[in-house]
Structures are given as structure tokens and as C-alpha cells.
C-alpha positions in Angstrom: 0.0 0.0 -0.1 1.6 3.3 -0.9 1.4 6.5 1.0 -1.9 7.7 -0.4 -3.4 4.6 0.8 -2.2 4.9 4.1 -3.2 8.6 4.3 -6.7 7.8 3.5 -6.9 5.1 6.2 -5.6 7.6 8.5 -8.2 10.2 7.5 -11.0 7.6 7.6 -10.1 6.4 11.2 -10.1 10.1 12.3 -13.5 10.5 10.8 -14.9 7.3 12.4 -13.3 8.5 15.8 -15.1 11.7 15.4 -18.4 10.2 14.3 -18.1 8.0 17.5 -17.3 10.9 19.8 -20.1 12.7 18.5 -22.5 10.1 19.3 -21.0 9.6 22.8 -21.0 13.3 23.5 -24.3 14.4 21.7 -26.4 16.4 23.9 -30.2 15.8 24.6 -31.0 18.6 22.4 -28.8 17.5 19.7 -30.0 14.0 19.8 -33.6 15.4 19.7 -32.9 17.5 16.7 -31.1 14.6 15.0 -33.9 12.3 15.3 -36.4 14.8 14.3 -34.2 15.7 11.1 -34.2 11.9 10.3 -38.0 11.7 10.6 -39.0 14.7 8.8 -36.9 13.8 6.0 -39.3 10.9 5.2 -42.8 11.5 4.1 -44.7 8.4 5.5 -44.5 5.6 8.4 -46.1 2.6 9.5 -46.6 2.3 13.3 -48.4 0.2 16.0 -49.2 1.7 19.1 -50.6 -0.2 22.3 -51.6 1.7 25.3 -53.0 0.2 28.6 -54.2 1.7 32.0 -56.2 0.4 34.8 -58.4 -2.1 32.7 -58.5 -0.1 29.6 -56.6 -1.1 26.3 -56.1 0.7 23.0 -54.2 -0.8 20.0 -53.8 1.3 16.8 -52.2 0.0 13.7 -51.9 3.0 11.4 -50.3 4.2 8.1 -50.0 7.8 7.8 -48.5 10.2 5.0 -48.7 13.6 3.8 -52.1 15.1 4.5 -53.7 11.6 4.7 -53.7 8.5 6.9 -55.6 5.6 8.3 -55.8 4.5 12.0 -57.3 0.9 12.8 -58.3 0.8 16.3 -59.4 -1.7 18.8 -60.8 -0.4 22.2 -61.3 -2.9 25.4 -62.6 -1.4 28.5 -64.8 -2.7 31.5 -65.4 -6.3 29.9 -66.5 -4.7 26.4 -64.4 -4.2 23.1 -65.0 -2.8 19.9 -63.4 -1.7 16.6 -62.9 2.1 15.3 -61.5 3.5 12.0 -60.2 6.7 11.3 -59.6 8.0 8.0 -58.0 11.5 6.9 -58.1 12.4 3.3 -58.9 15.4 1.1 -58.9 17.8 4.2 -61.6 15.8 6.0 -61.9 13.2 8.7 -64.0 10.2 8.5 -64.9 7.9 11.6 -66.5 4.6 12.2 -67.0 2.4 15.1 -69.6 0.4 17.0 -71.7 1.8 19.6 -69.2 0.9 22.1 -66.4 2.8 20.5 -68.3 5.8 19.3 -69.3 6.5 23.0 -66.2 5.7 24.8 -63.5 6.4 22.3 -64.4 9.5 20.4 -67.0 10.1 22.4 -70.6 10.5 21.2 -73.9 10.5 23.4 -75.2 6.7 24.0 -78.1 7.8 22.0 -75.8 9.0 19.0 -73.4 6.0 19.3 -76.4 3.6 19.1 -77.9 5.2 16.2 -75.0 5.9 13.9 -73.0 2.6 15.0 -71.3 1.1 11.8 -71.9 4.3 9.5 -69.0 6.7 8.4 -69.1 10.2 10.0 -67.5 13.0 8.2 -65.6 15.9 10.0 -64.5 18.8 8.1 -61.3 20.5 8.9 -63.4 23.7 9.8 -64.9 21.6 12.5 -63.5 21.9 16.2 -63.5 17.9 16.5 -61.1 17.7 13.7 -57.9 18.4 15.2 -58.5 15.8 17.8 -59.4 13.0 15.2 -56.7 13.8 12.8 -54.0 13.5 15.7 -51.2 11.3 14.6 -53.3 10.3 11.6 -51.2 12.2 9.2 -47.4 12.2 8.9 -47.0 15.9 9.9 -49.1 15.4 13.0 -47.4 12.2 14.2 -43.7 13.5 13.8 -44.9 16.7 15.5 -45.9 14.7 18.6 -43.3 12.2 18.4 -40.3 13.5 20.5 -40.6 14.8 24.2 -39.1 18.5 24.5 -38.8 19.1 28.4 -36.4 17.9 30.9 -34.5 16.1 28.2 -31.7 13.3 28.8 -29.9 10.8 26.8 -30.4 7.1 27.6 -29.1 3.8 26.0 -30.4 0.5 25.8 -30.3 -2.8 23.7 -33.6 -3.4 22.1 -34.2 -6.6 20.2 -30.3 -7.2 20.1 -29.9 -3.7 18.7 -27.6 -1.0 20.2 -30.1 2.0 20.6 -29.9 5.6 22.0 -32.9 7.4 23.1 -33.9 10.9 24.2 -36.1 10.9 27.5 -38.3 13.7 28.4 -41.6 14.7 29.8 -44.8 15.8 27.9 -48.4 16.5 28.9 -51.3 14.9 27.3 -55.0 15.2 28.5 -53.9 16.7 31.9 -51.5 13.8 32.4 -47.6 14.2 32.9 -46.0 11.5 30.8 -42.4 10.3 30.8 -41.6 9.5 27.2 -38.5 7.9 25.6 -38.1 7.8 21.8 -35.4 5.1 20.6 -33.2 5.2 17.4 -30.3 3.2 16.5 -27.0 4.0 18.3 -25.2 3.9 14.8 -26.0 5.4 11.7 -29.0 7.7 10.8 -30.9 8.1 14.2 -34.5 7.1 12.6 -36.8 6.6 15.6 -38.1 3.1 15.7 -39.8 2.9 19.1 -41.5 5.2 21.5 -42.4 4.4 24.9 -44.5 6.6 27.5 -45.3 6.2 31.3 -48.0 7.8 33.2 -47.2 7.2 36.6 -50.3 8.6 38.0 -52.7 6.3 36.4 -50.1 3.5 36.1 -50.5 3.7 32.3 -48.1 2.5 29.6 -47.7 3.2 25.8 -45.7 1.5 23.2 -45.3 2.3 19.5 -43.1 0.7 17.1 -42.3 2.6 13.6 -41.2 0.9 10.3 -41.9 1.0 6.6 -40.7 4.5 6.3 -41.3 6.1 3.0 -43.9 3.4 1.8 -46.8 4.6 -0.3 -49.8 5.6 1.6 -53.1 5.6 -0.5 -56.4 6.4 1.4 -60.0 6.8 -0.1 -62.7 8.7 1.4 -65.9 6.7 2.0 -68.4 6.6 -0.7 -71.2 7.6 1.9 -70.8 9.4 5.2 -72.9 11.2 7.8 -71.8 15.0 8.4 -70.9 15.2 12.3 -73.1 18.3 12.5 -76.2 15.8 11.8 -74.8 13.4 14.3 -74.6 15.9 17.0 -77.9 17.3 16.3 -79.6 14.1 17.1 
């Protein structure tokens, strides 16, 4: 090997050493920013989220893209269970569920839930209910809610045999203070793959796994739906 080859090895080693050092010394804010950049550079994601607390269980399987998404939801509570679906497309939201999920997950009154069980209900973006329905059901809203922003610190773990680095912090949702940790690979692009949240006050936990970034997402509006204004008027 000539002097040029040796020199290139020395330069490469220096680059690797610097990269490792940056990974080790990266501050919580720097790690959060890097994870946010990595996620924001994509345009879609598949995620599976499970949440449980005091006899309640929610599972969401979702595919979200730019301005559109679909969530397939299972809710269990008090010995009852039911499905629900959220679609976001064309600037409107569409929801469908059985009487149990319409009343306990969205929620509508028992009379409204019973009357409109199994029917698609449309929610325009101008409705005050739209933001809550669309939360985490489009790519922008999902990424915007993904990472904690307060009391940050860096944590490390081995997850499924993979060395991982995470940013841990606190968030407030629905009046609850949650401790949230988002993990990414310890080496290479810090693209988030898992999020864990704990709400100590209600002994609740939530885990979301992200995968299939940048796969096509195609969501269609239902052929028939009932406006939410009609549902609320009954």
C-alpha cells in the first residue's frame, strides 16, 4: 500500500473516531434535533401503538402520509370491546365504530353512538372536532408529536439485540404528565423506531413501534358518510 492509501486510512479512522465521539457526547437537544431531522426527511410511516391503564386497552395500527392516513383501532374497557377506524383524506376526517367505541373512544352520547354505529361520520377541517380526530393520523401530526421537549436526557438500551440510543423527557397529554422515551439506532441515521411513555399517576403505559418509512400511503374517502353536524344534532 502506498503513502496515499495509508493517508486515506488515517483520514478515515479520524472520521470514524470523530463520528463515534459525537455519538457519545451528543447532548439531549442535539440528539432530539437529529432524530427529528431524520424522521422529517421521510414522508410516510407505519406504526403500531398499544396503550393500557387500569383495565383499559387501546391498539392502533396506522399508515400515515402527507395530509392523509388511516388508523385501525381496537378498544377494550370494562369487559367490552370494539373496533374503530379513522381516515384522513382530502382535508376531512372520517370515523366509524360500533356503539361501544363511538361512545367510549371518540366520544358521542349513548343515543348518538347507538344510532350511527357502523356508519361513516365525516368531519371537515373547519370543525372543532377535526384536530383531535386527525392527531397522529397524518405524517406531519405524527412526527410533530413524536419527541418529548422538556427535561431531556440521553439514555441507552439494547432493544431486540440492537444497540439503541434514546431521548427521554416529559410531555403533558389530556392533563397527565408522561415520561416519554424515543429510541433510534445508536449507529448510523438516528431514525426513531420505538416510543415508550409512562403515566405514573394512572399506572398507564404506551409503546409504539415505527417501521416501513416512505412506503406509499393511499387513503380513499368513504363513498357515503353522515356529517358530524347531523350526528351531534340528534
